[in-house]
C-alpha positions as CSV (number, residue, x, y, z in Angstrom):
1,M,15.6,0.5,-10.4
2,W,14.5,-1.8,-7.6
3,F,12.3,-4.7,-8.8
4,I,11.9,-8.2,-7.5
5,K,11.7,-10.9,-10.1
6,D,9.3,-13.2,-8.3
7,S,6.8,-14.8,-10.6
8,E,4.1,-15.2,-7.8
9,G,4.6,-11.6,-6.8
10,I,4.3,-10.4,-10.4
11,K,1.1,-12.4,-10.8
12,R,-0.5,-10.9,-7.7
13,V,0.5,-7.4,-8.6
14,S,-1.0,-7.9,-12.1
15,A,-4.2,-9.2,-10.5
16,V,-4.3,-6.1,-8.2
17,Y,-3.9,-3.7,-11.2
18,L,-6.5,-5.5,-13.2
19,M,-9.0,-5.5,-10.3
20,M,-8.4,-1.8,-9.7
21,L,-8.9,-0.9,-13.3
22,F,-12.1,-3.0,-13.5
23,I,-13.5,-1.3,-10.4
24,I,-12.5,2.2,-11.7
25,G,-14.0,1.5,-15.1
26,S,-17.2,0.0,-13.7
27,V,-17.8,2.9,-11.3
28,I,-17.3,5.5,-14.1
29,K,-19.5,3.6,-16.5
30,A,-22.2,2.4,-14.0
31,A,-22.4,5.5,-11.7
32,I,-20.5,8.7,-12.7
33,I,-21.6,8.9,-16.3
34,P,-25.3,8.0,-15.9
35,L,-25.7,10.1,-12.7
36,S,-24.2,13.1,-14.5
37,R,-26.4,12.6,-17.5
38,A,-29.4,12.6,-15.2
39,N,-28.1,15.8,-13.5
40,F,-27.6,14.1,-10.1
41,L,-23.9,15.2,-10.0
42,Y,-21.4,17.3,-11.9
43,F,-19.5,15.1,-14.2
44,G,-16.2,17.1,-14.4
45,P,-15.5,17.7,-10.7
46,C,-16.6,14.2,-9.7
47,L,-14.6,12.4,-12.3
48,A,-11.5,14.6,-11.6
49,L,-11.7,13.9,-7.9
50,Y,-12.2,10.2,-8.5
51,L,-9.3,9.9,-10.9
52,F,-7.1,11.9,-8.5
53,I,-7.7,9.4,-5.8
54,A,-7.0,6.6,-8.3
55,V,-3.7,8.2,-9.2
56,L,-2.7,8.4,-5.5
57,V,-3.6,4.7,-5.1
58,F,-1.6,3.6,-8.2
59,T,1.4,5.9,-7.4
60,S,1.6,4.6,-3.8
61,H,1.5,1.1,-5.0
62,L,4.2,1.7,-7.6
63,Q,6.4,3.4,-5.0
64,S,5.9,0.4,-2.6
65,M,6.9,-2.0,-5.4
66,L,9.8,-0.1,-7.0
67,T,11.5,1.5,-3.9
68,D,14.4,-0.2,-2.2
69,P,12.9,-1.1,1.2
70,G,16.2,-0.7,3.0
71,S,18.6,-3.3,1.6
72,L,22.1,-3.5,3.2
73,P,25.2,-3.4,0.9
74,L,26.4,-6.8,-0.3
75,N,29.8,-8.1,0.7
76,S,30.4,-5.2,3.1
77,F,31.9,-7.6,5.7
78,E,34.7,-10.1,5.4
79,I,33.4,-13.4,6.8
80,S,36.9,-14.6,7.6
81,N,37.5,-11.6,9.9
82,P,39.1,-13.1,13.0
83,D,38.0,-10.2,15.3
84,S,36.1,-12.0,18.1
85,K,34.9,-8.7,19.6
86,I,32.2,-8.1,17.0
87,S,28.9,-8.0,18.9
88,T,26.6,-7.7,15.9
89,Q,25.0,-10.4,13.6
90,V,26.5,-11.3,10.3
91,C,24.4,-12.5,7.3
92,L,26.4,-15.3,5.7
93,R,24.3,-15.0,2.4
94,C,24.7,-11.2,2.0
95,K,28.1,-11.0,3.8
96,C,27.0,-7.9,5.7
97,I,26.6,-6.8,9.3
98,K,23.0,-6.4,10.5
99,N,21.4,-5.3,13.7
100,L,18.6,-7.0,15.5
101,R,15.9,-5.2,13.4
102,T,17.4,-6.2,10.1
103,H,16.3,-9.5,8.5
104,H,17.2,-11.5,5.4
105,C,14.4,-11.8,2.9
106,S,14.5,-14.9,0.8
107,K,12.4,-13.3,-2.0
108,C,14.4,-10.1,-2.2
109,Q,17.6,-12.1,-1.5
110,R,18.9,-9.2,0.6
111,C,19.0,-8.1,4.2
112,I,16.3,-5.5,4.8
113,S,16.4,-2.9,7.5
114,K,13.4,-2.8,9.8
115,M,11.7,-5.5,7.7
116,D,8.1,-6.1,8.6
117,H,7.2,-8.8,6.0
118,H,7.5,-9.5,2.3
119,C,4.2,-8.7,0.7
120,R,3.6,-10.3,-2.6
121,W,0.7,-7.9,-3.3
122,I,3.3,-5.2,-3.8
123,N,6.0,-7.7,-4.8
124,N,8.4,-6.2,-2.3
125,C,9.3,-6.0,1.4
126,V,7.6,-3.6,3.8
127,G,10.7,-2.1,5.3
128,F,12.2,1.1,6.4
129,Y,11.8,3.0,3.1
130,T,8.6,1.3,1.9
131,Q,6.3,1.3,5.0
132,K,5.2,4.8,4.3
133,H,4.2,4.0,0.7
134,F,2.5,0.8,1.8
135,V,0.4,2.6,4.5
136,L,-0.5,5.3,2.0
137,F,-1.6,2.7,-0.5
138,L,-3.8,1.1,2.1
139,V,-5.3,4.5,3.2
140,Y,-6.0,5.7,-0.3
141,S,-7.4,2.4,-1.4
142,L,-9.9,2.5,1.5
143,I,-10.8,6.1,0.5
144,G,-11.2,5.1,-3.1
145,M,-13.3,2.1,-2.3
146,T,-15.5,4.1,0.0
147,F,-16.0,6.7,-2.7
148,S,-16.7,4.0,-5.3
149,F,-19.2,2.1,-3.2
150,S,-20.9,5.4,-2.3
151,L,-21.3,6.3,-6.0
152,L,-22.8,2.9,-6.7
153,L,-25.2,3.3,-3.8
154,V,-26.3,6.7,-5.1
155,R,-27.1,5.1,-8.4
156,I,-29.3,2.5,-6.6
157,G,-30.8,5.2,-4.4
158,V,-31.7,7.3,-7.4
159,C,-33.5,4.4,-9.1
160,G,-35.3,3.7,-5.8
161,R,-36.7,7.2,-5.6
162,Y,-36.9,8.3,-9.2
163,K,-38.1,5.3,-11.0
164,S,-39.1,7.3,-14.0
165,S,-35.5,8.5,-14.6
166,S,-33.9,7.4,-17.8
167,I,-31.1,5.7,-15.9
168,C,-33.6,3.4,-14.2
169,S,-35.7,2.4,-17.2
170,S,-35.9,-1.3,-17.8
171,S,-36.1,-0.6,-21.5
172,N,-32.7,1.0,-21.6
173,Y,-30.1,-1.6,-22.6
174,E,-27.3,0.3,-21.1
175,N,-28.8,0.0,-17.7
176,Y,-28.4,-3.8,-17.9
177,I,-24.7,-3.3,-18.7
178,D,-24.4,-1.0,-15.7
179,L,-26.0,-3.6,-13.5
180,S,-23.7,-6.4,-14.8
181,L,-20.7,-4.2,-13.9
182,G,-22.0,-2.7,-10.7
183,I,-22.9,-5.9,-8.9
184,P,-19.4,-7.6,-9.2
185,S,-17.7,-4.3,-8.5
186,S,-19.7,-3.8,-5.3
187,I,-18.9,-7.4,-4.1
188,S,-15.2,-6.9,-4.9
189,I,-15.1,-3.5,-3.1
190,L,-16.6,-5.0,0.0
191,G,-14.2,-7.9,0.1
192,F,-11.1,-5.8,-0.5
193,F,-12.3,-3.1,1.9
194,L,-12.4,-5.6,4.8
195,F,-9.1,-7.2,3.9
196,I,-7.2,-3.8,3.5
197,L,-8.8,-2.5,6.7
198,K,-7.4,-5.4,8.7
199,V,-3.9,-4.9,7.2
200,L,-4.0,-1.2,7.8
201,E,-5.0,-1.7,11.4
202,E,-2.0,-3.9,11.9
203,Q,0.4,-1.4,10.3
204,I,-1.0,1.5,12.5
205,S,-0.4,-0.7,15.5
206,Y,3.1,-1.5,14.4
207,I,4.0,2.1,13.8
208,R,2.4,3.1,17.2
209,Y,4.5,0.6,19.2
210,N,7.6,0.7,17.0
211,I,7.5,-3.1,16.2
212,S,7.1,-5.3,13.2
213,T,5.7,-8.7,12.3
214,I,9.1,-10.3,12.5
215,D,9.9,-8.5,15.8
216,L,6.8,-10.1,17.3
217,L,7.7,-13.5,16.1
218,K,11.3,-13.3,17.2
219,K,10.5,-11.4,20.4
220,T,13.1,-8.8,19.5
221,P,13.7,-6.2,22.3
222,I,12.2,-2.9,21.0
223,E,13.0,0.7,22.2
224,N,9.9,2.3,23.7
225,R,9.5,5.6,21.9
226,S,6.9,8.3,21.5
227,L,4.2,8.1,18.8
228,I,5.5,11.3,17.1
229,T,9.0,9.8,16.9
230,N,7.7,6.6,15.2
231,L,5.6,8.6,12.8
232,Q,8.5,10.9,11.9
233,E,10.7,7.8,11.2
234,T,8.0,6.1,9.1
235,F,7.0,9.1,7.0
236,G,10.4,10.8,6.7
237,G,10.8,13.7,9.0
238,K,8.8,16.3,10.8
239,F,5.1,16.6,10.0
240,S,4.4,18.2,6.6
241,P,2.0,17.7,3.7
242,L,4.7,15.5,2.2
243,W,3.6,12.8,4.7
244,F,0.5,12.3,2.6
245,L,2.2,12.1,-0.8
246,P,3.9,9.0,-2.2
247,I,7.3,10.7,-2.2
248,R,10.3,8.7,-1.3
249,I,12.0,9.1,2.1
250,N,15.4,10.8,2.1
251,K,18.0,8.1,2.5
252,T,20.2,10.4,4.6
253,S,17.6,10.4,7.4
254,D,19.5,10.5,10.7
255,S,16.9,8.2,12.4
256,H,17.9,5.3,10.2
257,V,21.0,3.4,11.2
258,I,21.5,0.5,8.8
259,I,24.8,-0.8,10.0
260,A,24.9,-1.8,13.7
261,E,27.9,-0.4,15.7
262,I,30.9,-2.6,16.0
């Protein structure tokens, strides 16, 4: 199993999971349960949909963290090879041949194909095999936070219009608990929403133009390809419902050339 033993990355991943669990628990306690008790929504379907989105978020993140992002085999090239006709780059640390779009990650301690950046929030590199999961994590997180914030707003709206409702009574102690959970959850949701939206915007742009963060910094020459070709490479083949599921890309994909030609 692929797992990066980076203390800072593990701390950030733990913080992400704790925050997600706090938001999910707060929304269920402060919005879904009281609104269903007051007959403003159906508890079963709403909770099932909410938890389904949460599962997609957690699964996408786990896949982003535990999937090999496209590491090249170690010791696949003899450094002392006297052949002077080799036109590719050689990583002296991994002892492997790499092409222009493969970069060595100091955190993963491996050369990663189509490396975009090392993200400590997933404790892994965003590379050839993890960009799909990373994008899905961002998309489902935005959907989940939009749903969460909407439910909290509905709770506020109900109390604004139906002040006599039991879920708005100032004499009900549980309403104070809901308030103490709802306010910090709403603030956290807004902050994360803006941050994730910015990151997702960058990833969409990178996929659209077949580039990466490191490519931009190093001014790597990039092949100009169609949008559909870039999408198929990122999400693992021709369009299908599997694009939207955090399922790993087949490593035999013809579009992925790990070792540059010699």
